[in-house]
C-alpha positions as CSV (number, residue, x, y, z in Angstrom):
1,X,14.4,26.4,-1.0
2,X,13.7,28.8,1.8
3,X,16.0,30.2,4.5
4,X,16.5,28.5,7.8
5,X,13.7,28.7,10.4
6,X,14.2,31.3,13.1
7,X,14.2,30.1,16.7
8,X,14.2,32.4,19.7
9,X,15.2,30.8,23.0
10,X,14.2,32.5,26.3
11,X,16.1,31.5,29.4
12,X,19.3,31.6,31.5
13,X,21.5,29.3,33.5
14,X,22.8,25.8,32.9
15,X,19.6,24.5,31.3
16,X,19.6,27.0,28.5
17,X,23.3,26.4,27.9
18,X,22.7,22.7,27.7
19,X,20.0,23.2,25.1
20,X,22.0,25.6,22.9
21,X,25.0,23.3,23.0
22,X,23.1,20.8,20.8
23,X,20.8,23.1,18.9
24,X,23.6,25.1,17.4
25,X,24.4,22.1,15.1
26,X,21.0,22.1,13.4
27,X,20.1,24.2,10.4
28,X,18.2,26.9,12.2
29,X,18.9,30.6,13.0
30,X,19.0,31.0,16.8
31,X,18.6,34.1,18.9
32,X,19.2,33.4,22.5
33,X,17.7,35.9,24.9
34,X,19.3,35.7,28.3
35,X,18.2,37.0,31.7
36,X,20.4,39.6,33.5
37,X,19.2,39.6,37.1
38,X,21.4,36.9,38.7
39,X,23.0,38.2,41.9
40,X,24.8,35.2,43.1
41,X,28.4,33.9,43.1
42,X,31.0,35.6,40.8
43,X,28.3,37.3,38.8
44,X,26.7,38.9,41.8
45,X,30.0,40.2,43.1
46,X,30.9,41.8,39.8
47,X,27.3,43.2,39.4
48,X,27.5,44.8,42.8
49,X,31.0,46.2,42.4
50,X,30.6,47.6,38.9
51,X,26.8,48.2,38.7
52,X,26.5,46.1,35.5
53,X,23.8,43.6,34.4
54,X,24.5,40.0,35.4
55,X,27.0,38.4,33.0
56,X,27.2,34.8,34.3
57,X,24.4,33.2,32.3
58,X,25.5,35.0,29.2
59,X,29.0,33.7,29.6
60,X,27.7,30.1,29.9
61,X,25.7,30.5,26.7
62,X,28.5,32.0,24.7
63,X,30.9,29.2,25.8
64,X,28.3,26.5,24.8
65,X,27.5,28.1,21.5
66,X,31.2,28.6,20.6
67,X,32.5,26.6,17.6
68,X,36.1,26.7,18.9
69,X,37.8,23.6,20.3
70,X,36.8,22.7,23.9
71,X,40.2,23.6,25.3
72,X,39.6,27.2,24.3
73,X,36.0,27.3,25.5
74,X,37.1,25.9,28.8
75,X,39.2,29.0,29.4
76,X,35.9,31.0,29.6
77,X,34.7,28.7,32.4
78,X,37.9,28.6,34.3
79,X,37.5,29.9,37.9
80,X,40.4,31.6,39.6
81,X,41.6,30.0,42.8
82,X,43.5,32.6,44.8
83,X,43.7,34.2,48.2
84,X,42.7,37.6,46.8
85,X,39.4,39.1,45.9
86,X,39.7,37.4,42.5
87,X,39.0,34.1,44.1
88,X,36.0,32.2,42.6
89,X,35.6,34.6,39.6
90,X,35.0,32.9,36.2
91,X,37.5,34.3,33.7
92,X,34.7,34.8,31.2
93,X,32.8,37.0,33.7
94,X,35.9,39.2,34.1
95,X,36.3,39.5,30.3
96,X,32.6,40.4,29.8
97,X,32.6,42.9,32.7
98,X,35.8,44.6,31.3
99,X,34.2,44.8,27.8
100,X,31.1,46.5,29.3
101,X,33.2,49.1,31.1
102,X,35.2,49.7,27.9
103,X,32.2,49.8,25.4
104,X,29.4,51.0,27.8
105,X,27.1,48.3,26.3
106,X,26.4,44.7,27.3
107,X,25.0,44.0,23.8
108,X,28.1,45.3,22.1
109,X,30.3,43.4,24.5
110,X,28.5,40.2,23.6
111,X,29.0,40.9,19.9
112,X,32.7,41.3,20.4
113,X,33.1,38.2,22.5
114,X,30.9,36.2,20.1
115,X,33.4,37.0,17.3
116,X,36.3,35.9,19.5
117,X,34.5,32.6,20.3
118,X,33.3,32.0,16.8
119,X,29.6,32.0,17.8
120,X,27.6,31.8,14.7
121,X,24.2,32.7,16.2
122,X,22.9,35.7,18.0
123,X,23.0,36.2,21.8
124,X,21.1,39.1,23.4
125,X,20.6,40.2,26.9
126,X,16.9,40.7,27.9
127,X,17.9,44.2,28.9
128,X,21.0,46.3,29.6
129,X,19.5,47.6,32.8
130,X,20.6,46.7,36.3
131,X,17.5,44.6,37.2
132,X,16.6,43.2,40.6
133,X,14.3,40.2,40.6
134,X,11.6,40.3,43.4
135,X,9.3,37.5,44.6
136,X,6.1,37.6,46.7
137,X,5.5,34.4,48.5
138,X,2.1,32.9,48.9
139,X,2.0,34.2,52.5
140,X,2.8,37.8,51.4
141,X,6.5,37.9,52.2
142,X,8.6,40.0,49.7
143,X,12.0,38.6,48.9
144,X,14.6,40.6,47.0
145,X,17.2,39.1,44.7
146,X,17.4,36.1,42.4
147,X,19.8,34.2,44.7
148,X,17.6,34.9,47.7
149,X,14.5,33.8,45.9
150,X,16.1,30.4,45.2
151,X,17.6,29.9,48.6
152,X,14.4,30.8,50.5
153,X,12.7,27.6,49.4
154,X,9.3,29.3,49.3
155,X,6.3,29.1,47.1
156,X,5.7,32.2,45.1
157,X,2.5,34.0,44.2
158,X,4.2,36.3,41.8
159,X,7.5,37.7,40.5
160,X,8.3,41.2,39.5
161,X,11.2,43.6,39.0
162,X,12.2,46.2,41.5
163,X,13.0,48.5,38.5
164,X,11.0,49.2,35.4
165,X,12.8,47.1,32.8
166,X,13.7,48.4,29.3
167,X,13.8,45.5,26.9
168,X,16.2,45.8,24.0
169,X,14.5,46.6,20.7
170,X,16.4,43.8,19.0
171,X,14.6,41.3,21.4
172,X,11.2,42.4,20.1
173,X,12.4,42.3,16.5
174,X,13.7,38.7,17.0
175,X,10.4,37.6,18.5
176,X,8.3,39.2,15.8
177,X,10.3,37.3,13.1
178,X,10.4,34.0,14.9
179,X,9.0,30.7,13.7
180,X,9.4,29.1,17.1
181,X,9.7,30.7,20.6
182,X,11.2,28.3,23.2
183,X,10.8,28.8,26.9
184,X,13.9,26.9,27.9
185,X,14.7,24.3,30.5
186,X,16.0,25.9,33.7
187,X,14.6,27.2,36.9
188,X,11.0,28.1,36.4
189,X,11.1,31.1,38.6
190,X,14.6,32.5,38.0
191,X,15.4,31.5,34.5
192,X,12.2,31.4,32.5
193,X,9.7,33.7,34.3
194,X,12.1,36.7,34.4
195,X,11.3,37.0,30.6
196,X,7.6,36.9,30.9
197,X,6.9,39.1,33.9
198,X,7.5,42.0,31.6
199,X,4.1,43.0,29.9
200,X,5.9,44.2,26.8
201,X,7.5,40.8,26.4
202,X,4.2,39.0,26.9
203,X,2.5,41.2,24.3
204,X,5.4,40.6,21.8
205,X,5.1,36.8,22.3
206,X,1.4,36.7,22.0
207,X,1.5,39.0,18.9
208,X,4.1,37.1,17.1
209,X,2.2,36.2,13.9
210,X,3.8,32.9,12.8
211,X,5.6,31.7,15.9
212,X,4.6,28.6,17.9
213,X,5.4,28.7,21.6
214,X,7.2,25.7,23.0
215,X,8.0,25.0,26.7
216,X,10.8,22.5,27.6
217,X,9.9,21.2,31.0
218,X,12.4,20.8,33.7
219,X,13.7,17.4,34.7
220,X,13.5,18.0,38.5
221,X,11.5,20.1,40.9
222,X,12.9,23.1,42.7
223,X,12.8,22.9,46.5
224,X,10.0,25.1,47.9
225,X,9.2,26.7,44.5
226,X,7.9,23.7,42.6
227,X,7.5,20.9,45.1
228,X,5.1,18.2,43.8
229,X,4.8,20.0,40.4
230,X,3.9,17.8,37.4
231,X,4.4,19.0,33.8
232,X,0.9,20.6,33.8
233,X,1.7,22.6,36.9
234,X,4.7,24.2,35.2
235,X,2.6,25.1,32.2
236,X,-0.1,26.6,34.3
237,X,2.5,28.7,36.2
238,X,3.8,30.1,32.9
239,X,0.3,30.7,31.5
240,X,-0.6,32.8,34.5
241,X,1.7,35.4,32.9
242,X,1.4,34.5,29.2
243,X,-2.3,33.9,29.2
244,X,-4.4,30.7,29.0
245,X,-3.7,28.4,26.0
246,X,-0.7,30.5,25.0
247,X,1.7,27.5,24.9
248,X,1.3,25.3,21.8
249,X,3.7,22.4,22.6
250,X,5.5,21.0,25.6
251,X,8.5,18.7,25.6
252,X,9.0,16.5,28.6
253,X,11.2,13.6,29.5
254,X,9.9,10.2,30.3
255,X,13.3,8.8,31.3
256,X,13.2,6.1,34.0
257,X,16.0,7.2,36.3
258,X,17.6,4.8,38.7
259,X,16.4,4.6,42.3
260,X,19.9,5.4,43.5
261,X,20.1,8.7,41.5
262,X,16.6,9.7,42.5
263,X,17.4,9.0,46.2
264,X,20.5,11.1,46.0
265,X,18.6,14.1,44.6
266,X,15.8,13.7,47.2
267,X,18.2,13.4,50.1
268,X,20.9,15.9,49.2
269,X,18.9,18.5,47.2
270,X,15.3,17.9,48.1
271,X,14.4,17.5,44.5
272,X,12.1,15.0,42.8
273,X,11.7,14.0,39.1
274,X,8.9,16.0,37.4
275,X,6.2,13.6,36.6
276,X,4.2,13.6,33.3
277,X,0.7,14.0,34.8
278,X,-1.2,12.8,31.8
279,X,-4.6,13.2,33.4
280,X,-4.1,16.9,33.8
281,X,-2.2,17.4,30.6
282,X,-5.2,16.1,28.7
283,X,-7.2,19.1,30.0
284,X,-4.8,21.5,28.5
285,X,-4.8,22.9,24.9
286,X,-1.2,22.0,24.1
287,X,0.6,19.1,22.4
288,X,2.8,16.9,24.6
289,X,6.0,15.5,23.1
290,X,7.6,13.0,25.4
291,X,11.0,11.3,24.9
292,X,13.8,9.6,26.8
293,X,15.8,12.7,27.2
294,X,17.8,12.5,30.4
295,X,21.3,11.2,31.1
296,X,23.0,10.7,34.4
297,X,26.7,11.1,34.7
298,X,28.4,10.8,38.1
299,X,25.0,11.1,39.8
300,X,24.2,14.4,38.0
301,X,21.1,14.5,35.8
302,X,21.2,16.4,32.6
303,X,19.2,16.6,29.4
304,X,20.7,14.9,26.3
305,X,21.3,18.1,24.3
306,X,21.5,16.5,20.9
307,X,18.4,14.3,21.4
308,X,16.4,17.3,22.8
309,X,17.5,19.5,19.9
310,X,16.5,16.7,17.4
311,X,13.0,16.7,18.9
312,X,12.8,20.5,18.6
313,X,14.0,20.4,15.0
314,X,11.6,17.6,14.0
315,X,8.7,19.6,15.4
316,X,9.8,22.8,13.6
317,X,10.2,20.9,10.3
318,X,6.9,19.1,10.3
319,X,5.6,19.2,6.7
320,X,8.5,21.4,5.7
321,X,11.1,18.9,4.7
322,X,11.4,20.3,1.2
323,X,12.3,23.7,2.7
324,X,15.3,22.6,4.8
325,X,18.7,23.9,3.8
326,X,21.5,21.3,4.2
């Protein structure tokens, strides 16, 4: 019997947290690598005041990967409601920021909080640098800041960092040892691409000797950024950075959502369901795994975390059933 397969998840935001909430229950060793350039909401305010990397996405991941009871995990997500400057801050963000100021290291702070939350896998920041995400639109406009990139509702020709990013050595080590590298669900331009606009990261992914590269396609389009995108368009956008035919497998949802839910997203958020454009996918050099993966609760669309994780695990274990440790 061999050891558990090693899975590296690249992402940030709610989508990555949703994925990890289910994947943590499967017999795999997970390293979650999280972006640190978010400059919105509580995270952005703390980032500006204390000159730290963004902690919000990391907080979400730690909360979702915790093995403690939900009541304790919910404390991390609690947002203060006051008339002071603390208003709107997530308690977990304040804890992480305090740990960074005390230890001088985001990585060490994550390790401490992982122990407190009984997280049994590894969570790493992409970098410990203060990074600013930049976007160049198709008409040549330069937009600074992750939040501003999202709010601009523009199509982007390229993304880049204002600063020269220094990727943690542990990130490269995890990628080199991975059996599967997952580009997670989440905003294409602000959760996934921030990982692969770094040349050193692209080289590490492409040089990983045994790892397959999987992309989990978003359920909905992003206003301006990915209007009218099908699954193949998402893949092409990623491979502009990773290189042609660098993605081995794509998971996409074929869920039939109700007209009422779709109309709500179209009207209120200007979002449409990402279509599986089979005619274009057939031209690609990657495998498509499609499944009924979406659930709708109170009009909000989310991936079914356990079902998605099961599809990932089944792919990873193909022909390896005898090696699985239970």
